[in-house]
VOPAGU-2260 file (C-alpha; in pm, 1 decimal, decimal comma):
REM VOPAGU-2260
SITE   aa  ch    i         X         Y         Z
SITE  MET   A    0    2039,9   -1133,5    1027,4
SITE  LYS   A    1    2386,0    -993,8    1068,7
SITE  VAL   A    2    2523,7    -707,2     859,8
SITE  ILE   A    3    2872,1    -788,9     734,5
SITE  LYS   A    4    2926,9    -499,0     494,4
SITE  ASP   A    5    2724,1    -183,0     452,4
SITE  THR   A    6    2842,4      80,5     206,6
SITE  LYS   A    7    2657,7     328,2     -14,2
SITE  LYS   A    8    2625,5      82,9    -305,0
SITE  GLU   A    9    2684,3    -258,9    -147,8
SITE  LEU   A   10    2520,8    -455,0     130,9
SITE  GLU   A   11    2630,2    -796,6     257,0
SITE  ILE   A   12    2426,3    -975,2     520,4
SITE  GLU   A   13    2433,9   -1315,8     683,8
SITE  ILE   A   14    2088,8   -1471,5     702,4
SITE  THR   A   15    2090,3   -1701,2    1003,1
SITE  GLY   A   16    1874,9   -2011,8     996,3
SITE  GLU   A   17    1768,6   -1987,8     632,1
SITE  THR   A   18    1833,8   -2205,6     329,2
SITE  HIS   A   19    1856,0   -2181,5     -47,2
SITE  SER   A   20    1478,5   -2144,9     -75,0
SITE  LEU   A   21    1454,4   -1799,9      81,2
SITE  CYS   A   22    1793,2   -1675,9     -39,2
SITE  ASN   A   23    1733,0   -1770,2    -401,7
SITE  THR   A   24    1383,1   -1621,8    -394,6
SITE  ILE   A   25    1515,6   -1291,0    -260,7
SITE  ARG   A   26    1807,6   -1293,8    -504,4
SITE  LYS   A   27    1578,6   -1352,2    -801,0
SITE  THR   A   28    1336,4   -1082,3    -685,4
SITE  LEU   A   29    1621,9    -836,6    -635,1
SITE  MET   A   30    1730,7    -892,8    -995,3
SITE  GLU   A   31    1387,0    -775,6   -1113,1
SITE  ASP   A   32    1474,2    -429,0    -976,5
SITE  GLU   A   33    1638,4    -208,9   -1241,1
SITE  ASP   A   34    1838,0     -30,5    -966,8
SITE  VAL   A   35    2011,6    -356,6    -871,9
SITE  GLU   A   36    2342,5    -417,9   -1046,2
SITE  ALA   A   37    2405,8    -757,4    -886,4
SITE  ALA   A   38    2256,9    -988,1    -626,1
SITE  ALA   A   39    2402,8   -1319,3    -514,2
SITE  TYR   A   40    2432,3   -1543,7    -214,1
SITE  VAL   A   41    2678,7   -1804,5    -100,0
SITE  THR   A   42    2685,2   -2065,4     172,8
SITE  GLU   A   43    3048,4   -2135,7     254,5
SITE  HIS   A   44    2984,8   -2475,1     416,6
SITE  PRO   A   45    2685,5   -2688,8     313,0
SITE  ILE   A   46    2617,6   -2824,9     662,0
SITE  ILE   A   47    2719,4   -2556,9     910,8
SITE  GLY   A   48    2745,8   -2245,5     694,8
SITE  GLU   A   49    2497,4   -1959,9     705,5
SITE  PRO   A   50    2403,5   -1799,2     373,0
SITE  LYS   A   51    2547,6   -1458,8     293,4
SITE  LEU   A   52    2352,8   -1234,3      57,5
SITE  VAL   A   53    2533,8    -960,1    -135,7
SITE  VAL   A   54    2343,0    -676,9    -304,1
SITE  LYS   A   55    2505,0    -414,9    -526,9
SITE  ALA   A   56    2262,7    -137,2    -614,6
SITE  LYS   A   57    2200,6     236,4    -618,1
SITE  ASN   A   58    2048,1     194,0    -272,0
SITE  PRO   A   59    2093,3    -168,8    -158,9
SITE  LYS   A   60    1890,2    -136,1     163,4
SITE  LYS   A   61    1595,0      13,0     -23,6
SITE  SER   A   62    1615,7    -257,5    -290,9
SITE  LEU   A   63    1634,0    -534,9     -29,9
SITE  LYS   A   64    1333,4    -394,2     154,3
SITE  LEU   A   65    1135,0    -374,1    -171,1
SITE  ALA   A   66    1232,5    -732,1    -260,3
SITE  ALA   A   67    1124,3    -857,4      83,4
SITE  GLU   A   68     788,8    -678,7      50,4
SITE  THR   A   69     741,2    -825,1    -298,7
SITE  VAL   A   70     816,3   -1179,3    -178,6
SITE  LYS   A   71     572,6   -1136,0     110,9
SITE  ALA   A   72     299,3   -1007,0    -121,8
SITE  ARG   A   73     351,1   -1301,2    -357,2
SITE  CYS   A   74     332,1   -1547,0     -65,7
SITE  ASP   A   75      12,0   -1380,6      55,4
SITE  GLU   A   76    -134,3   -1406,2    -294,7
SITE  LEU   A   77     -46,3   -1776,4    -312,2
SITE  GLN   A   78    -202,0   -1837,3      28,6
SITE  ASN   A   79    -522,4   -1662,4     -82,9
SITE  LEU   A   80    -537,3   -1877,3    -396,7
SITE  ILE   A   81    -492,2   -2193,0    -190,7
SITE  ASN   A   82    -762,6   -2085,2      54,4
SITE  ALA   A   83   -1003,2   -2000,5    -228,8
SITE  SER   A   84    -936,8   -2337,8    -389,9
SITE  GLU   A   85   -1009,8   -2516,5     -61,3
SITE  ASP   A   86   -1331,7   -2316,2     -15,8
SITE  GLU   A   87   -1457,2   -2436,1    -355,3
SITE  LYS   A   88   -1438,5   -2800,3    -249,0
């Protein structure tokens, strides 16, 4: 990741090597946080562009960290459900 803009209430980062899947998941999770005013991402070129995520919040770094932890926990929960389902077979 590369930080493009970092102010008290706004954070813009470039997320190298990722696609809409991760960016949209993080964006949606960020919007669940009541401290987040806005969260969006854009990929300037569909083939060679890297997504840029913008977060406007009371504390954008804290909100981004919380969103990342939430996404990880949800992925872990899904993995556990898949494993349990396979064990039942």
